[in-house]
C-alpha positions in Angstrom: 126.5 109.0 106.1 126.4 109.8 109.7 124.1 111.7 111.1 124.2 113.7 115.1 120.7 114.0 116.0 118.2 113.9 118.6 117.0 110.6 120.3 114.2 110.8 122.6 114.3 108.7 126.0 112.3 109.5 129.1 109.2 108.5 130.5 105.7 109.3 128.9 104.9 113.4 128.6 108.0 114.0 130.4 110.5 113.7 126.6 114.4 114.2 127.5 116.4 114.3 124.5 120.3 112.8 123.8 122.0 114.3 121.3 124.0 110.8 118.9 126.1 110.2 116.2 124.1 107.4 114.1 124.0 106.0 111.4 121.5 108.1 109.0 119.7 104.8 108.1 118.9 103.8 111.3 116.1 104.1 112.8 116.6 107.9 115.5 115.6 105.2 119.0 117.8 102.4 117.1 121.6 101.4 117.5 123.9 104.8 117.4 127.7 105.2 117.8 128.4 107.6 120.9 126.3 110.0 123.0 127.6 113.6 122.5 125.2 115.3 125.1 122.0 115.5 126.4 117.9 118.1 125.5 116.0 118.5 128.4 112.7 120.8 127.1 111.7 121.3 129.9 114.4 122.9 131.9 116.0 124.1 128.5 119.0 122.7 129.5 121.6 121.4 127.4 124.9 119.7 127.1 127.0 119.0 124.3 130.7 117.5 124.7 132.1 120.3 122.1 135.7 118.3 121.7 133.8 115.1 120.4 130.9 116.9 118.0 134.0 118.9 116.1 135.7 115.4 116.2 132.4 113.6 114.6 131.6 116.7 112.2 135.3 116.8 110.8 134.7 113.1 110.2 131.8 114.0 108.0 129.4 113.3 110.1 126.5 116.2 109.4 123.3 117.5 112.5 120.4 117.3 111.9 119.1 121.0 111.7 117.6 121.7 115.4 121.1 119.7 116.4 122.6 122.6 114.0 120.7 125.2 115.5 121.1 124.5 119.2 125.5 124.0 118.1 125.3 127.3 116.9 123.6 128.9 120.1 125.9 126.6 122.2 128.7 127.8 120.3 129.9 125.1 119.4 129.6 125.6 115.0 129.6 129.0 112.8 127.1 130.0 110.4 123.0 130.9 110.3 120.3 129.2 111.8 118.8 126.3 109.6 114.6 126.8 109.0 114.0 123.3 110.5 110.4 123.2 110.0 108.0 125.1 108.4 103.7 125.2 109.5 101.8 123.8 106.5 99.7 125.9 104.3 95.9 126.3 105.1 94.6 125.8 100.9 92.6 128.6 100.0 89.0 128.1 100.2 89.1 125.0 102.5 86.0 125.8 104.5 84.2 126.4 101.7 85.4 122.7 100.8 83.9 121.0 103.8 80.6 123.2 103.3 80.2 121.5 100.3 80.9 117.6 101.8 78.9 118.7 104.3 75.7 119.4 101.8 75.8 116.7 100.0 76.2 114.1 102.8 73.0 115.7 104.1 71.7 114.9 100.9 72.7 111.3 100.9 71.0 111.2 104.5 67.3 113.0 102.4 67.4 110.0 99.6 69.0 107.4 102.3 65.4 107.7 104.3 63.1 107.1 100.6 65.0 104.2 99.9 64.1 102.8 102.8 60.1 103.4 103.0 60.0 101.8 100.4 61.1 98.7 101.2 58.9 98.7 104.4 55.8 99.1 101.5 56.9 95.7 99.7 57.2 93.9 102.8 54.3 95.1 103.5 52.3 94.0 100.4 52.9 90.2 100.6 51.5 89.9 104.3 48.9 91.3 102.9 47.7 89.0 99.8 48.8 86.1 102.9 45.7 87.4 104.3 43.7 87.8 101.4 45.0 84.2 100.4 43.8 83.2 104.1 40.2 84.8 104.0 39.8 83.2 100.3 40.2 79.6 102.2 37.9 80.5 105.0 
């Protein structure tokens, strides 16, 4: 299946996009069939080859949701815009879960120092035994 989609080109922090026709299975920055235009998000410049886009759509190529919306704005195709993305929904009680995990972490930290103190006492005990034996030998 063919897709008309954006392919990122340009420098770091200076993104520009090509509008390309490519197989849907290929990576967006990979091999493509034809360049159909370009889009610069910094200047909002959009350039499309109208005839070639209409040709590829007639051959069965489907535009991605973003390109579909661009083509509607440009008047190349007619129809309604498509939702291209949705923001993630915040979980209810997300703050409460975060507080609970912080409390659990504090409890774990409080328990660990007690174990270390016990270990230090155990280490001192054999030294005392050795000191006592040395005193006995003298």
